[in-house]
N, C-alpha and C positions, 0 to 999 in steps of 0.2 A: 689911358692905362699906363701905369708906371712899370718900369722894368721889374721891380720886386713882385708885382702882381702877375707876371707872366709865368705860365706853366708849359714846359716842353711836352708835347704829346707824342711827336714822332720826330726823330732826327733823320732827315733824308740826306744829309751831307755825304754819308758813306755809300749811298746807293748809286749804282751805275746804270745809265740808260741802256736798254736792250734794243738793238736794231730791229726794224720791221722785217718780217718775212713776207715777201710779196712775189707773185709771179713776174717774169720778165714782161716788160711793157708790151712786146709783140704778142704775148699770150693773154693779155688782159682784154676784157670786153671794152667796147668803145666808150662806155659811160663810167668806167672805173676811174677814180679820182686822178691817179698819176697819169693815165693816158689822156683823160678828158681835159686836164689842165696843162698838159705837156707844153703846148705852145706858149702859155703864159710863163710857166716856170723857166723854159729855155730862154725866153726874152729877158726875164729878170736876171738870170745868171749871166747873160751876155751884156747886162747893163743897158739894154735897149728898152728903156722904160716906156717910151711912147708906143712902141710895138706891143709891149705887154698889155698896156691899157687898151689898145685897139683890139687885140685878140680877146681880152676879157669882155669887152663891150660886145663883140660879135657873138660870143657864147651866151651872154645874158640876153641879147636880142633874140637869138634862136629859142632860148627858154621862154621868153615872153610870147613869141609867135606861136610856139607849141601850146602854151597855156591858153592863148586866145583861140586857137583852133579847137582845143578841147571844149572851151566854154561855148563856142559857136555851135559845136556838134552835141552840146549837152552831155558831154562825156566827163566822168569824174576820174581823176588820177588815183591809182592805187599803187603804192610802193610795193616792190617785188619781195624784198627780203625782210622788211620791218612793217609793223603797223604804224599808223600815223601817231605822232607824238601828242596829239590832242585827245587821244582816246585814254580812258582810265588805264593805268594809274598815272598818266601824264608824261610818260616817257615811252619811246618805241620798244616794242617787243618783237622778237623774231616771229616771222610767219612760218608755216610748215616748209615752204620753199627755202626760206632763210636758214632754218635749222638743218635742212638737208645739205645746203651749200656749205655751211659751217662744218658739218660732219665730214664732208669730202675734203675740205681744206685741212682738217686735223690729220688726215691721212695723206697729205701732200698731193692730193688730186686737185689740180688747179683748174681743170676744165669745167667751165660753166656753160650751160646752154644759153644762147643769145636770148635777150628779152624779146617779148612779142611787140613791145612798144617802148621807145626811149623818150625821156622827158625833153631832150633838146636836140634831137636829130630829125 
C-alpha cells in the first residue's frame, strides 16, 4: 500500500491512557491477576529474571497439576465470571455471577466472595 492510498480512520495520538482502578493487592482474591502474578512481576522489576522464570514455571506447573487432577476426576472446569471463549459467538460473555461482580465494582464495592475452586491452587 502506498502512502497516497492510506486513509486515517482514527487519530489516537491525542488520547491519553487512563490508569486502572483496582483494589489494593491485599484485598484481591488469590487468583486475581496482579496478586496471582505478583512474584513474577516483582522479580522482573528487580531484574531477577531467573527467579521470575522459576516463579512462572511453578505457577504453570500448579495449573497443569490442577488440570490433570480435574481430568483424573472427570471434572470439567467452569469459569466463574465468563463463559468459555469457544461458545458462540466465539468470545467470552459475562455469567450471572460475573454481571453481579461487575455491578458491585461499578459501585466501588471490591469485596468478592472467594471462589469454590481455583484453577491453580
